[in-house]
Every structure is written in C-alpha cells, then in structure tokens.
All heavy atoms as an XYZ file, in Angstrom:
912
protein
N       0.820     -1.178      0.038
C      -0.003     -0.032      0.003
C       0.909      1.217     -0.022
O       1.931      1.192      0.562
C      -0.933      0.056      1.235
C      -1.952     -1.087      1.275
S      -3.230     -0.769      0.112
C      -4.595     -1.242      0.975
N       0.359      2.277     -0.604
C       1.067      3.592     -0.671
C       0.070      4.691     -0.370
O      -1.132      4.458     -0.304
C       1.648      3.700     -2.104
N       0.650      5.854     -0.147
C      -0.223      6.923      0.179
C      -0.200      7.896     -1.115
O       0.766      8.071     -1.783
C       0.386      7.812      1.331
C       0.307      7.001      2.612
N       1.169      6.115      3.023
C      -0.590      7.080      3.596
C       0.871      5.552      4.191
N      -0.232      6.177      4.541
N      -1.370      8.518     -1.311
C      -1.586      9.405     -2.548
C      -2.295     10.709     -2.053
O      -3.220     10.582     -1.334
C      -2.340      8.718     -3.596
C      -1.680      7.458     -4.253
C      -1.740      6.251     -3.679
C      -0.805      7.768     -5.314
C      -1.094      5.223     -4.212
C      -0.132      6.567     -5.842
C      -0.234      5.375     -5.289
O       0.410      4.368     -5.859
N      -1.846     11.791     -2.627
C      -2.444     13.068     -2.244
C      -3.263     13.583     -3.460
O      -2.656     13.568     -4.595
C      -1.340     14.085     -1.856
N      -4.398     14.030     -3.211
C      -5.242     14.667     -4.285
C      -4.781     16.194     -4.298
O      -4.959     16.906     -3.258
C      -6.714     14.500     -4.057
C      -7.601     15.236     -5.124
C      -7.422     14.685     -6.446
C      -8.313     15.280     -7.484
N      -9.543     14.514     -7.711
N      -4.248     16.565     -5.405
C      -3.755     18.014     -5.497
C      -4.481     18.733     -6.600
O      -4.722     18.307     -7.705
C      -2.170     17.975     -5.923
C      -1.768     19.376     -6.071
C      -1.456     17.255     -4.858
N      -5.072     19.888     -6.196
C      -5.785     20.753     -7.033
C      -5.265     22.117     -6.995
O      -5.224     22.706     -5.848
C      -7.338     20.700     -6.641
C      -8.223     21.398     -7.582
O      -7.833     21.782     -8.694
N      -9.439     21.666     -7.124
N      -4.853     22.701     -8.054
C      -4.221     24.053     -8.103
C      -3.061     24.141     -7.053
O      -2.946     25.239     -6.418
C      -5.268     25.143     -7.821
C      -6.196     25.163     -9.001
O      -5.872     25.056    -10.183
N      -7.508     25.382     -8.660
N      -2.345     23.082     -6.876
C      -1.121     23.203     -6.091
C      -1.454     22.889     -4.570
O      -0.494     22.853     -3.749
N      -2.628     22.669     -4.146
C      -3.037     22.461     -2.822
C      -3.488     21.034     -2.554
O      -4.297     20.543     -3.342
C      -4.057     23.445     -2.271
C      -3.585     24.902     -2.186
C      -4.806     25.812     -1.759
C      -2.476     25.020     -1.200
N      -3.066     20.379     -1.517
C      -3.463     19.123     -1.108
C      -4.890     19.161     -0.558
O      -5.094     19.875      0.427
C      -2.438     18.453     -0.176
C      -3.013     17.055      0.241
C      -1.102     18.327     -0.773
N      -5.817     18.402     -1.174
C      -7.187     18.398     -0.591
C      -7.564     17.151      0.066
O      -8.460     17.147      0.916
C      -8.168     18.530     -1.905
C      -8.037     19.906     -2.521
C      -8.973     20.033     -3.708
O      -9.515     18.985     -4.249
O      -9.254     21.163     -4.082
N      -6.850     16.014     -0.172
C      -7.130     14.795      0.417
C      -5.845     13.846      0.324
O      -5.083     13.978     -0.595
C      -8.274     14.126     -0.404
C      -8.806     12.861      0.131
C     -10.022     12.348     -0.734
O     -10.324     12.928     -1.775
N     -10.529     11.228     -0.319
N      -5.712     12.916      1.265
C      -4.712     11.902      1.238
C      -5.421     10.597      1.511
O      -6.199     10.423      2.408
C      -3.614     12.199      2.321
C      -2.546     11.135      2.240
C      -3.012     13.578      2.032
N      -5.018      9.593      0.667
C      -5.623      8.252      0.833
C      -4.524      7.167      0.780
O      -3.390      7.492      0.355
C      -6.645      7.889     -0.299
C      -5.995      7.833     -1.655
C      -7.807      8.929     -0.305
C      -6.854      7.302     -2.772
N      -4.886      6.056      1.249
C      -4.000      4.893      1.178
C      -4.605      3.913      0.080
O      -5.758      3.620      0.176
C      -3.835      4.118      2.522
C      -2.986      2.924      2.343
C      -3.345      5.077      3.583
N      -3.773      3.513     -0.863
C      -4.228      2.629     -1.932
C      -3.074      1.971     -2.625
O      -1.932      2.293     -2.523
C      -5.009      3.547     -2.964
N      -3.476      0.864     -3.298
C      -2.571      0.120     -4.161
C      -2.451      0.950     -5.506
O      -3.457      1.543     -5.900
C      -2.971     -1.262     -4.522
C      -3.056     -2.195     -3.307
C      -1.641     -2.624     -2.814
O      -0.698     -2.360     -3.407
O      -1.633     -3.223     -1.658
N      -1.262      0.930     -6.118
C      -1.095      1.699     -7.398
C      -2.126      1.201     -8.483
O      -2.616      2.057     -9.231
C       0.320      1.452     -7.949
N      -2.514     -0.022     -8.456
C      -3.420     -0.579     -9.407
C      -4.917     -0.023     -9.204
O      -5.669     -0.024    -10.174
C      -3.525     -2.152     -9.244
C      -2.299     -2.862     -9.611
C      -1.209     -2.832     -8.484
O      -1.625     -2.658     -7.303
O       0.015     -2.948     -8.794
N      -5.136      0.522     -7.998
C      -6.366      1.136     -7.720
C      -6.712      2.283     -8.771
O      -7.798      2.412     -9.269
C      -6.443      1.757     -6.292
C      -7.582      2.694     -6.024
C      -8.772      2.122     -5.712
C      -7.400      4.033     -5.954
C      -9.870      2.970     -5.446
C      -8.479      4.888     -5.663
C      -9.787      4.285     -5.384
N      -5.721      2.984     -9.207
C      -5.848      4.114    -10.068
C      -6.061      3.621    -11.525
O      -6.458      4.429    -12.349
C      -4.646      5.097    -10.015
C      -4.677      5.829     -8.664
C      -3.777      5.367     -7.651
C      -5.449      6.896     -8.476
C      -3.920      6.024     -6.390
C      -5.534      7.546     -7.206
C      -4.758      7.052     -6.200
N      -5.870      2.303    -11.817
C      -6.140      1.836    -13.139
C      -7.629      1.780    -13.502
O      -8.030      1.956    -14.648
C      -5.593      0.338    -13.285
C      -4.108      0.323    -13.242
O      -3.453      1.382    -13.443
O      -3.577     -0.791    -12.958
N      -8.471      1.669    -12.398
C      -9.913      1.604    -12.659
C     -10.663      2.679    -11.948
O     -11.886      2.895    -12.121
C     -10.458      0.214    -12.155
O     -10.117      0.017    -10.791
C      -9.838     -0.933    -12.994
N     -10.004      3.464    -11.041
C     -10.671      4.502    -10.289
C     -11.067      5.667    -11.245
O     -10.295      6.043    -12.082
C      -9.665      4.974     -9.270
C     -10.138      6.169     -8.418
C     -11.365      6.071     -7.658
C      -9.451      7.372     -8.387
C     -11.777      7.110     -6.903
C      -9.846      8.396     -7.644
C     -11.059      8.325     -6.924
N     -12.337      6.118    -11.151
C     -12.806      7.158    -11.928
C     -13.009      8.306    -11.008
O     -13.823      8.320    -10.075
C     -14.171      6.774    -12.629
C     -14.722      8.029    -13.357
C     -13.971      5.582    -13.570
N     -12.270      9.365    -11.300
C     -12.380     10.622    -10.457
C     -12.597     11.770    -11.386
O     -11.732     12.253    -12.087
C     -11.035     10.760     -9.682
C     -11.064     11.982     -8.748
O     -12.142     12.665     -8.629
O     -10.015     12.261     -8.151
N     -13.799     12.303    -11.319
C     -14.188     13.380    -12.241
C     -13.908     14.766    -11.612
O     -14.167     15.805    -12.335
C     -15.639     13.223    -12.691
O     -16.454     13.254    -11.535
N     -13.526     14.783    -10.380
C     -13.155     16.121     -9.798
C     -11.912     16.560    -10.320
O     -10.945     15.850    -10.683
C     -13.141     15.947     -8.279
O     -12.184     15.099     -7.869
N     -11.638     17.929    -10.315
C     -10.422     18.543    -10.801
C      -9.238     18.151     -9.905
O      -9.395     17.890     -8.726
C     -10.615     20.022    -10.788
C     -11.843     20.251     -9.878
C     -12.608     18.950     -9.871
N      -8.055     18.100    -10.527
C      -6.764     17.815     -9.789
C      -6.213     16.502    -10.246
O      -6.679     15.864    -11.119
N      -5.119     16.179     -9.541
C      -4.455     14.886     -9.847
C      -3.962     14.228     -8.540
O      -3.781     14.881     -7.536
C      -3.218     15.228    -10.671
C      -2.122     16.121    -10.062
C      -0.971     16.461    -10.998
O      -0.783     15.702    -11.970
N      -0.251     17.505    -10.729
N      -3.785     12.924     -8.631
C      -3.278     12.144     -7.494
C      -1.841     11.950     -7.615
O      -1.310     11.534     -8.657
C      -3.939     10.788     -7.537
C      -5.412     10.861     -7.118
C      -6.535     10.939     -8.036
C      -5.948     10.984     -5.837
N      -7.645     11.043     -7.259
C      -7.396     10.982     -5.998
C      -5.415     10.937     -4.526
C      -8.248     11.155     -4.846
C      -6.301     11.028     -3.493
C      -7.659     11.195     -3.627
N      -1.091     12.315     -6.589
C       0.389     12.292     -6.529
C       0.787     11.391     -5.402
O       0.333     11.648     -4.250
C       0.969     13.727     -6.456
C       0.522     14.467     -7.686
C       2.533     13.593     -6.397
C       0.874     15.937     -7.629
N       1.723     10.479     -5.619
C       2.171      9.577     -4.514
C       3.014     10.454     -3.512
O       3.758     11.255     -3.858
C       2.983      8.465     -5.086
C       3.301      7.435     -3.976
C       4.046      6.151     -4.523
O       4.235      6.039     -5.632
N       4.343      5.308     -3.649
N       2.824     10.020     -2.245
C       3.544     10.728     -1.136
C       4.040      9.607     -0.258
O       3.534      8.492     -0.195
C       2.694     11.743     -0.363
O       3.468     12.402      0.600
C       1.454     11.059      0.268
N       5.142      9.882      0.512
C       5.711      8.873      1.425
C       5.551      9.239      2.864
O       6.091     10.246      3.356
C       7.169      8.692      1.112
O       7.820      7.901      2.082
N       4.872      8.373      3.611
C       4.583      8.583      5.033
C       5.900      8.708      5.787
O       6.056      9.298      6.856
C       3.763      7.436      5.571
C       3.420      7.556      6.984
C       2.368      8.405      7.409
C       4.081      6.831      7.991
C       2.057      8.543      8.768
C       3.686      6.915      9.325
C       2.696      7.878      9.667
O       2.398      7.946     10.976
N       6.973      8.139      5.272
C       8.282      8.066      5.962
C       9.273      9.099      5.471
O      10.440      9.039      5.827
C       8.895      6.671      5.761
C       8.096      5.531      6.425
O       7.752      5.679      7.593
N       7.790      4.527      5.679
N       8.760     10.082      4.728
C       9.654     11.100      4.262
C       9.390     12.430      4.958
O       8.278     12.887      5.040
C       9.555     11.311      2.731
O       9.854     10.085      2.061
C      10.435     12.443      2.182
N      10.509     13.017      5.474
C      10.312     14.306      6.226
C      11.634     15.071      5.986
O      12.716     14.569      6.225
C      10.111     14.176      7.732
C       9.999     15.428      8.474
N       8.905     16.253      8.415
C      10.928     16.052      9.202
C       9.129     17.283      9.090
N      10.347     17.267      9.656
N      11.509     16.288      5.491
C      12.733     17.129      5.234
C      13.653     16.593      4.260
O      14.871     16.776      4.350
N      13.188     15.827      3.297
C      13.941     15.271      2.281
C      14.697     13.951      2.753
O      15.667     13.505      2.010
N      14.394     13.435      3.881
C      15.043     12.218      4.366
C      14.046     11.212      4.645
O      12.991     11.481      5.185
C      15.801     12.577      5.667
C      16.427     11.293      6.255
C      16.873     13.665      5.485
N      14.311      9.951      4.257
C      13.437      8.811      4.506
C      13.783      8.294      5.898
O      14.940      7.897      6.126
C      13.564      7.760      3.402
C      12.491      6.698      3.478
N      12.622      5.649      4.391
C      11.399      6.545      2.770
C      11.572      4.840      4.143
N      10.806      5.358      3.231
N      12.829      8.211      6.780
C      13.148      7.856      8.130
C      13.678      6.432      8.343
O      14.448      6.079      9.292
C      11.910      8.010      9.060
O      10.865      7.225      8.542
C      11.472      9.502      9.159
N      13.377      5.490      7.394
C      13.839      4.136      7.467
C      15.069      3.866      6.579
O      15.357      2.728      6.240
C      12.720      3.169      7.098
C      11.607      3.266      8.074
O      11.741      3.631      9.238
N      10.365      2.921      7.574
N      15.744      4.868      6.106
C      16.927      4.735      5.375
C      16.625      4.555      3.879
O      17.523      4.269      3.068
N      15.354      4.578      3.439
C      14.993      4.331      2.067
C      15.172      5.633      1.184
O      15.764      6.609      1.614
N      14.630      5.621      0.038
C      14.698      6.694     -0.848
C      13.566      7.738     -0.515
O      12.388      7.315     -0.544
C      14.522      6.284     -2.298
O      15.519      5.357     -2.628
C      14.593      7.454     -3.244
N      13.886      8.952     -0.208
C      12.870      9.935      0.154
C      11.965     10.286     -1.142
O      12.461     10.169     -2.174
C      13.649     11.171      0.540
C      15.007     10.995      0.071
C      15.203      9.513     -0.184
N      10.737     10.606     -0.940
C       9.854     10.931     -1.985
C       9.185     12.229     -1.736
O       8.475     12.525     -0.802
C       8.748      9.836     -2.118
C       7.771      9.972     -3.200
C       8.464      9.918     -4.569
C       6.718      8.884     -3.085
N       9.452     13.226     -2.620
C       8.779     14.517     -2.575
C       9.014     15.322     -1.305
O       8.085     16.057     -0.871
C       7.320     14.379     -3.005
C       7.238     13.797     -4.432
C       5.834     13.863     -4.973
N       6.012     13.466     -6.342
C       5.870     12.190     -6.777
N       5.636     11.205     -5.916
N       6.018     11.820     -8.068
N      10.180     15.175     -0.760
C      10.618     15.997      0.394
C       9.835     15.850      1.714
O      10.476     15.719      2.795
C      10.636     17.548      0.050
C      11.472     17.942     -1.091
C      12.896     17.690     -0.867
C      13.724     18.201     -2.050
N      15.089     18.062     -1.864
N       8.500     15.743      1.709
C       7.685     15.676      2.913
C       6.420     14.851      2.632
O       5.991     14.929      1.477
C       7.296     17.049      3.448
C       8.553     17.827      3.875
O       9.230     17.527      4.864
N       8.933     18.870      3.122
N       5.962     14.207      3.641
C       4.644     13.562      3.484
C       3.532     14.559      3.413
O       3.525     15.585      4.073
C       4.331     12.713      4.846
C       3.061     12.001      4.862
C       2.805     11.009      3.881
C       2.088     12.367      5.735
C       1.542     10.341      3.901
C       0.852     11.729      5.741
C       0.625     10.714      4.857
O      -0.589     10.101      4.879
N       2.685     14.420      2.480
C       1.585     15.375      2.169
C       0.594     15.391      3.249
O       0.239     14.353      3.823
C       1.003     15.086      0.815
N       0.042     16.483      3.422
C      -1.066     16.675      4.411
C      -2.149     17.640      3.854
O      -1.730     18.559      3.016
N      -3.371     17.580      4.229
C      -4.376     18.496      3.738
C      -3.991     19.920      4.007
O      -3.524     20.232      5.176
C      -5.728     18.125      4.359
C      -6.197     16.802      3.943
C      -6.789     19.250      4.008
C      -7.474     16.261      4.613
N      -4.068     20.775      3.059
C      -3.684     22.201      3.229
C      -2.278     22.488      2.816
O      -1.848     23.632      2.678
N      -1.468     21.471      2.520
C      -0.091     21.680      2.101
C      -0.015     22.002      0.642
O      -0.956     21.756     -0.079
C       0.783     20.418      2.401
C       0.990     20.123      3.897
S       1.890     18.623      4.277
C       3.518     19.171      3.879
N       1.081     22.515      0.232
C       1.357     22.850     -1.173
C       2.122     21.777     -1.811
O       3.025     21.168     -1.218
C       2.166     24.171     -1.196
O       1.392     25.228     -0.665
C       2.572     24.540     -2.602
N       1.713     21.470     -3.069
C       2.611     20.622     -3.897
C       3.247     21.557     -4.948
O       2.497     22.222     -5.726
C       1.811     19.468     -4.638
C       2.726     18.804     -5.614
C       3.760     17.938     -5.105
C       2.515     18.901     -6.961
C       4.565     17.274     -6.011
C       3.388     18.228     -7.839
C       4.363     17.457     -7.356
O       5.251     16.812     -8.274
N       4.605     21.630     -4.921
C       5.329     22.446     -5.872
C       5.906     21.523     -6.931
O       6.775     20.762     -6.693
C       6.407     23.172     -5.097
C       7.229     24.091     -5.948
O       7.383     23.913     -7.148
O       7.697     25.080     -5.405
N       5.333     21.684     -8.168
C       5.641     20.674     -9.277
C       7.179     21.038     -9.688
O       7.840     20.026    -10.101
C       4.716     20.824    -10.447
N       7.605     22.231     -9.678
C       8.907     22.497    -10.082
C      10.004     21.868     -9.130
O      10.933     21.381     -9.574
C       9.184     24.079    -10.107
N       9.684     21.806     -7.863
C      10.496     21.222     -6.901
C      10.209     19.730     -6.726
O      10.904     18.978     -6.066
C      10.332     21.836     -5.549
C      10.906     23.198     -5.364
C      10.807     23.706     -3.911
N      11.546     24.906     -3.676
C      10.930     26.095     -3.592
N       9.630     26.181     -3.664
N      11.634     27.185     -3.312
N       8.994     19.279     -7.232
C       8.461     17.903     -6.993
C       8.453     17.695     -5.495
O       9.051     16.698     -5.029
C       9.205     16.825     -7.812
C       8.526     15.529     -7.755
O       7.257     15.502     -7.584
O       9.201     14.447     -7.858
N       7.858     18.661     -4.766
C       7.852     18.497     -3.313
C       6.634     19.026     -2.672
O       5.900     19.952     -3.222
C       9.044     19.345     -2.766
N       6.291     18.395     -1.515
C       5.187     18.895     -0.664
C       5.794     19.707      0.479
O       6.867     19.397      0.994
C       4.424     17.729     -0.006
C       3.650     16.942     -1.030
C       4.189     15.729     -1.533
C       2.429     17.344     -1.505
C       3.421     14.923     -2.377
C       1.707     16.567     -2.491
C       2.201     15.353     -2.868
N       5.024     20.813      0.802
C       5.552     21.567      1.997
C       4.322     22.238      2.710
O       3.340     22.519      2.025
C       6.663     22.575      1.754
C       6.318     23.590      0.620
C       5.660     24.746      0.952
C       6.820     23.397     -0.655
C       5.421     25.746     -0.036
C       6.533     24.313     -1.628
C       5.938     25.475     -1.356
O       5.562     26.382     -2.299
N       4.469     22.499      3.968
C       3.435     23.163      4.794
C       3.230     24.636      4.475
O       4.185     25.244      3.887
C       3.801     22.960      6.279
N       2.111     25.176      4.861
C       1.985     26.652      4.683
C       3.018     27.385      5.446
O       3.436     26.900      6.482
C       0.545     26.910      5.225
C      -0.128     25.658      5.181
C       0.919     24.532      5.381
N       3.392     28.585      4.956
C       4.360     29.398      5.709
C       3.827     29.817      7.059
O       2.725     30.411      7.102
C       4.665     30.631      4.826
C       5.815     31.405      5.398
C       6.112     32.577      4.456
O       5.436     33.001      3.558
N       7.282     33.183      4.681
N       4.550     29.457      8.136
C       4.015     29.723      9.504
C       4.027     31.176      9.838
O       3.236     31.718     10.507
C       4.877     28.892     10.378
C       6.134     28.684      9.645
C       5.748     28.649      8.189
N       5.098     31.975      9.400
C       5.252     33.363      9.675
C       5.800     34.025      8.444
O       6.649     33.426      7.755
C       6.177     33.568     10.855
C       5.624     32.898     12.150
C       6.067     31.652     12.543
C       4.657     33.582     12.898
C       5.673     31.056     13.674
C       4.225     32.924     14.075
C       4.674     31.683     14.487
O       4.208     31.121     15.580
N       5.519     35.298      8.218
C       6.130     36.061      7.025
C       7.607     36.073      6.951
O       8.155     36.069      5.944
C       5.506     37.455      7.185
C       4.260     37.220      7.951
C       4.524     36.132      8.923
N       8.284     36.055      8.141
C       9.720     36.142      8.180
C      10.437     34.853      7.919
O      11.656     34.858      7.634
C      10.141     36.736      9.531
O       9.892     35.782     10.526
N       9.704     33.745      7.906
C      10.341     32.412      7.690
C      10.557     32.133      6.226
O       9.792     32.584      5.390
C       9.514     31.373      8.319
C       9.527     31.342      9.863
C       9.614     32.389     10.662
C       9.479     30.260     10.746
N       9.560     32.105     11.989
C       9.490     30.728     12.073
C       9.372     28.907     10.557
C       9.354     29.841     13.169
C       9.307     28.077     11.614
C       9.351     28.574     12.946
N      11.590     31.475      5.919
C      11.958     31.118      4.522
C      11.931     29.598      4.340
O      12.273     28.864      5.218
C      13.320     31.695      4.095
O      14.299     31.206      4.994
C      13.256     33.198      4.151
N      11.678     29.221      3.125
C      11.589     27.788      2.823
C      12.977     27.281      2.376
O      13.640     27.905      1.430
C      10.582     27.580      1.616
C      10.319     26.120      1.296
C       9.539     25.459      2.390
C       9.496     26.021     -0.038
N      13.459     26.311      3.005
C      14.754     25.662      2.720
C      14.601     24.844      1.445
O      13.771     23.920      1.433
C      15.284     24.784      3.889
C      16.591     24.128      3.578
O      16.565     23.056      3.017
O      17.616     24.728      3.884
N      15.323     25.121      0.388
C      15.240     24.443     -0.845
C      15.568     22.944     -0.778
O      14.976     22.117     -1.476
C      16.099     25.047     -1.915
C      15.555     26.394     -2.404
O      14.332     26.495     -2.474
O      16.340     27.283     -2.753
N      16.430     22.575      0.178
C      16.861     21.166      0.228
C      15.904     20.308      0.979
O      15.545     19.128      0.539
C      18.238     21.008      0.942
C      19.314     21.551      0.039
O      19.247     21.497     -1.179
O      20.261     22.111      0.590
N      15.296     20.819      2.029
C      14.355     20.045      2.918
C      12.872     20.371      2.664
O      12.005     19.592      2.945
C      14.684     20.307      4.402
O      14.364     21.658      4.745
N      12.638     21.520      2.049
C      11.264     22.084      1.839
C      10.536     22.171      3.262
O       9.408     21.900      3.416
C      10.487     21.266      0.893
S      10.953     21.706     -0.817
N      11.338     22.627      4.278
C      10.847     22.927      5.580
C      11.082     24.367      5.827
O      12.033     25.010      5.283
C      11.542     22.188      6.648
C      11.414     20.603      6.588
C      12.269     19.932      7.680
C       9.932     20.205      6.831
N      10.132     25.003      6.537
C      10.313     26.500      6.828
C      11.252     26.662      7.972
O      11.298     25.986      8.938
C       8.921     27.009      7.249
C       7.942     27.001      6.061
C       6.975     26.129      5.895
C       7.915     27.928      4.969
N       6.288     26.384      4.735
C       6.899     27.533      4.133
C       8.645     29.019      4.600
C       6.549     28.222      2.959
C       8.331     29.759      3.470
C       7.351     29.261      2.624
N      12.087     27.729      7.796
C      13.106     28.076      8.782
C      12.922     29.467      9.260
O      12.772     30.376      8.487
C      14.545     27.879      8.155
C      14.848     26.387      7.800
C      16.325     26.248      7.359
O      16.923     27.304      6.951
O      16.736     25.127      7.291
N      13.055     29.623     10.586
C      13.047     31.023     11.176
C      14.302     31.717     10.845
O      15.325     31.068     10.597
C      12.967     30.844     12.748
N      14.281     33.067     10.919
C      15.491     33.825     10.535
C      16.640     33.641     11.571
O      17.797     33.847     11.235
C      14.957     35.252     10.462
C      13.579     35.335     10.926
C      13.121     33.894     11.078
N      16.282     33.202     12.777
C      17.302     32.835     13.773
C      16.848     31.504     14.339
O      15.743     31.209     14.549
C      17.275     33.918     14.938
O      15.987     34.039     15.550
C      17.710     35.251     14.378
N      17.937     30.730     14.599
C      17.697     29.359     15.094
C      17.126     29.418     16.539
O      17.495     30.265     17.340
C      19.032     28.579     15.085
N      16.286     28.470     16.838
C      15.703     28.433     18.182
C      16.790     27.960     19.143
O      17.640     27.011     18.811
C      14.565     27.367     18.253
C      13.873     27.288     19.613
S      12.312     26.261     19.604
C      13.017     24.708     19.318
N      16.959     28.542     20.364
C      17.939     28.132     21.231
C      17.790     26.649     21.638
O      16.698     26.157     21.709
C      17.667     28.999     22.532
C      16.997     30.112     21.978
C      16.168     29.680     20.848
N      18.940     25.963     21.749
C      19.002     24.571     22.051
C      19.473     24.301     23.459
O      20.504     23.690     23.655
C      19.843     23.882     20.996
C      19.837     22.349     21.114
O      18.879     21.840     21.710
O      20.726     21.620     20.625
N      18.737     24.861     24.440
C      19.231     24.715     25.805
C      18.257     23.994     26.692
O      18.364     24.005     27.914
C      19.426     26.189     26.461
C      18.098     27.003     26.346
O      17.042     26.438     26.016
O      18.193     28.147     26.668
N      17.325     23.263     26.086
C      16.327     22.428     26.828
C      15.151     23.166     27.267
O      14.219     22.534     27.770
N      15.054     24.468     27.178
C      13.941     25.252     27.497
C      12.931     25.279     26.408
O      13.307     25.034     25.261
C      14.337     26.788     27.850
O      15.165     26.745     28.998
N      11.710     25.704     26.757
C      10.651     25.790     25.685
C      10.592     27.281     25.137
O      10.765     28.185     25.930
C       9.337     25.379     26.281
C       9.247     23.899     26.635
C       7.931     23.425     27.049
N       7.194     24.434     27.882
C       5.861     24.525     27.830
N       5.144     23.855     26.977
N       5.311     25.412     28.625
N      10.371     27.397     23.888
C      10.269     28.659     23.258
C       9.137     28.717     22.243
O       8.648     27.857     21.827
C      11.542     28.967     22.433
C      12.819     29.177     23.290
C      13.554     28.058     23.736
C      13.165     30.438     23.801
C      14.669     28.248     24.504
C      14.219     30.598     24.623
C      14.991     29.474     25.013
O      16.107     29.663     25.775
N       8.663     30.047     22.090
C       7.625     30.333     21.048
C       8.143     31.463     20.182
O       8.939     32.270     20.630
C       6.303     30.665     21.762
O       5.283     30.776     20.719
C       6.447     32.032     22.481
N       7.780     31.358     18.929
C       8.259     32.443     17.964
C       7.511     33.769     18.165
O       6.343     33.762     18.273
C       8.074     31.852     16.496
C       8.598     32.960     15.575
C       7.849     33.660     14.701
C       9.945     33.303     15.249
N       8.641     34.540     13.931
C       9.914     34.289     14.247
C      11.131     32.861     15.838
C      11.038     34.887     13.856
C      12.308     33.486     15.312
C      12.234     34.408     14.368
N       8.239     34.776     18.127
C       7.656     36.154     18.238
C       7.948     36.872     16.886
O       9.023     37.302     16.674
C       8.307     36.948     19.396
C       7.662     38.335     19.553
O       7.201     38.909     18.676
N       7.688     38.787     20.839
N       6.891     36.937     16.094
C       7.030     37.469     14.770
C       7.266     39.037     14.801
O       8.069     39.624     13.988
C       5.850     37.248     13.838
C       5.869     37.731     12.469
C       6.962     37.035     11.613
O       7.530     36.071     12.021
O       7.242     37.641     10.535
N       6.808     39.669     15.827
C       7.020     41.162     15.952
C       8.454     41.504     16.120
O       8.959     42.411     15.639
C       6.135     41.634     17.143
C       6.138     43.213     17.248
C       5.183     43.604     18.238
O       4.007     43.194     18.260
O       5.634     44.338     19.154
N       9.180     40.625     16.935
C      10.623     40.914     17.205
C      11.521     39.979     16.350
O      12.673     40.037     16.488
C      10.925     40.765     18.747
O      10.626     39.387     19.063
C      10.107     41.698     19.565
N      10.888     39.096     15.653
C      11.588     38.049     14.895
C      12.695     37.412     15.825
O      13.814     37.258     15.390
C      12.157     38.547     13.569
O      13.167     39.529     13.808
C      11.141     39.067     12.611
N      12.200     36.859     16.910
C      13.079     36.176     17.848
C      12.233     35.161     18.627
O      11.039     35.138     18.563
C      13.705     37.163     18.812
O      12.783     37.849     19.592
N      13.025     34.311     19.367
C      12.370     33.285     20.166
C      12.143     33.828     21.559
O      13.089     34.322     22.232
C      13.225     31.999     20.235
C      13.307     31.377     18.820
C      14.251     31.583     17.906
C      12.326     30.530     18.268
N      13.995     30.793     16.793
C      12.764     30.205     16.983
C      11.099     29.995     18.700
C      12.060     29.373     16.077
C      10.398     29.143     17.849
C      10.859     28.852     16.581
N      10.989     33.638     22.108
C      10.657     34.058     23.531
C      10.560     32.782     24.366
O       9.935     31.807     23.889
C       9.342     34.806     23.575
C       9.366     36.176     22.963
O      10.535     36.718     22.697
O       8.305     36.734     22.648
N      11.175     32.811     25.500
C      11.094     31.683     26.407
C       9.666     31.594     26.976
O       8.972     32.572     27.166
C      12.062     31.896     27.638
N       9.188     30.341     27.092
C       7.891     30.060     27.602
C       7.986     29.860     29.114
O       8.732     28.892     29.540
C       7.274     28.836     26.895
C       5.906     28.485     27.569
C       7.064     29.123     25.416
N       7.224     30.519     29.941
C       7.230     30.374     31.344
C       6.479     29.104     31.681
O       5.434     28.874     31.212
C       6.599     31.569     32.066
C       7.404     32.754     31.928
O       8.645     32.743     31.732
O       6.810     33.873     31.848
N       7.039     28.237     32.515
C       6.378     26.947     32.921
C       5.487     27.187     34.055
O       5.394     27.977     34.803
C       7.490     25.864     33.172
C       8.186     25.489     31.948
O       7.519     25.364     30.888
O       9.377     25.078     31.972
C-alpha cells in the first residue's frame, strides 16, 4: 500500500492509502491529480533509510510544488523562509537549544522563552 495526495491548483485536498493498481480503474471526475507521497519522508530524508519521496509527507492544506516535486506546509510566519533542500520552513534565527521551551515572536523576529 502507498499514500496518494489529491492535488488541485497546487493544494493538497485529500490523502488516501491505496494500491497503485487502484488508479487503473478508479474514476475521479473532480479537478486535480493524484500524486504519490511517502509517510516516511520528512525534510527530504526517508526515516527508514529508504529513498525519500517529494521532500515531505503530504497533508491536507499543504502545497505541492511541481517545479521542486515537493510537498511543504503553509508558511507559518512572514519572516520564515523555505529551505530548498528540505522544503521545511526556517526561522530567521535558530531556536535556542538549551532544553527550555520557546515560542516564535514575529513582531521581534526572535524566540521568547515560555514560562512553565
């Protein structure tokens, strides 16, 4: 079994699990196309050491970029940029790696510590 995303105008509308042969007889009159996606692919890496497929596993509301042949999530904040290699969004500054919890502050474009 494999996963397939229904993409219409570059946006993922649905994700299903099916055999490839399913599409030999499946009649879908709605606009868009079905594109295979890999549950085990994230950031351009296959979690089980296999071959990654389309940078990220597709989800409803995500974008499919045909030029990159990649799925990626909506931009979380205007200041974040899309990494071309992973197709993951990156903050303009890295989140501190000190074991504390942080939240992004778009107004200051910095990470704010979360009080516990």
